[in-house]
N, C-alpha and C positions, 0 to 999 in steps of 0.2 A: 764420528757421531754426526747425525743428520741435522739439517737446518732447523727442522721443527723441534727436535729435542733441545737443541741449543736455545731456541726461542722460549721454550717452556721453562728451562732452567734460569734463563735471564729474567723471565716474568716472575718466577719464584723469588729471585733476589730483590726485584723491585717491590713486589707485594710485601715481602718481609720488611723492607725499609718503610713502606707506607703504614705498617702497624705502629710505628713510632712517630710518624710525620704526617700530618693531615694536608700536606701540600697536594694540590691536584696533580694527577699523573702527568699531564702535558708539561708541567713545570719541572717534574722530576727527570723526565727523559733526557733533556740536553746535557745536564751534568753527568748523568749515568753513562751516556754513550761517549762522552768526551775523549777518554783515553782507551776506548775499546776498538779493536779491529774486528769489524763485523760486516757481513754481507747484507745488502739492502733487504732481501726477503726475510732474513732472520730478524732484523730490527722491526720491520713492519708487522710481522706475525707477533712478536713479543708485545709491541705497543697495542696491537689489536686485542690481545688477550687481557692485558692490564686494564685497558679502557673498558672493555666489555664486562670484566669482573667488577670494576668500580661502579659501573652503571647498574649492575644487577646483583650487587653484593648481598643486599638484604634477602632477596629471593633465593639466591644461591645458599646462603646460610640457613634459610628456612628449610630448603630441600635436604641439606646435610643433617640438620637437626631432626628432621622427621624420621630419619632412619637410624639415628645414633641412640643406642640404648646405653644408658648410664654415663653418657658424655655430653656435656653442653659444648656447643661450638666455641664459646668464649673461653672454655677451660682446656681446649685441645692444645697440644704443642704447636707453636706458631708455624713451624715448617710444615707439619702435617696438615694443619688447617688450610694453609695456602695451597698445598698440593691438591687437597680435596676441592678447593675453590676452582683451581685451574681445570681439573678434570670434569667437575660438574658443569662449569661453563661450557667446556667443549662438548659435553654430551647433549646439552640442550640448546645452546646458542651458537656454537662454533660450526666449522665446516662439518659436513656430514661424514664423519669417520665411524667405522665400526666400533661399537662400545668396547669390544675386546682390545682394540688398539689403544684407545684412550686410557683404559684401566691399566693395561700393561705398561704404558709410558709412565703413568703415575706411580706404579709400583717400583719401576726402575729408578725414577727420580727420588722416591722415598728411600730406597736402599742407599743411594749415593749421598743424600744430604741428611738423612735422619737415622737410618739403620734398619736392620731386619725386622725388629718388632713393629716399627712404624710401617714398614712395607706390608706386613700382615694386617695391621689396623686399617691402612688406606684401602687395601684390597677388600676387606670386609665391608667397609662403609660404601665403597663404590659399587660393589656387587649388589648390595641392598638397594642403592639408587637405581642401578640397572634393572633390577627385578620390578621396581615400582615405576619404571619410566613411562609406561602408557598412562598410568594414573596421574603422574606428575605433568606430562605433556597436556593432558586434558585440562588440568587445573590451570596451567600456564596460558592455554588458549582462552579459557573462560575469563581469566584476569587480564588478558591482552598483553602478556609478557612473552609471547612466542617469538 
């Protein structure tokens, strides 16, 4: 498995922990990494994802909510919600990866950590986000969130 996938999976674990703990991410990182054998690029990418999501979480959740029919973000399964946050962050604030790569990574992580139904749910939400990406980018630019 690649460094980026590992970083995303670790970010998912940290974001899951932050659902129950309002400690700032920079204070969560040291104990999280303490007993883990990880290469520097993976750690840095993971921390970048978590910090970026923490800084933009309200906007990320608004984007997800804007395409979610019949599902409030707050009612989504915790794992799915955080997979969606990671992918949405990557689509709009992360490295410029092709949307298909970001979505495929999210689907694979959903299959591993949540199941086939979750993978289908994640795919549907992220595909809707991708379809509305031009509109979302315009709004982010107007709001100064790009």
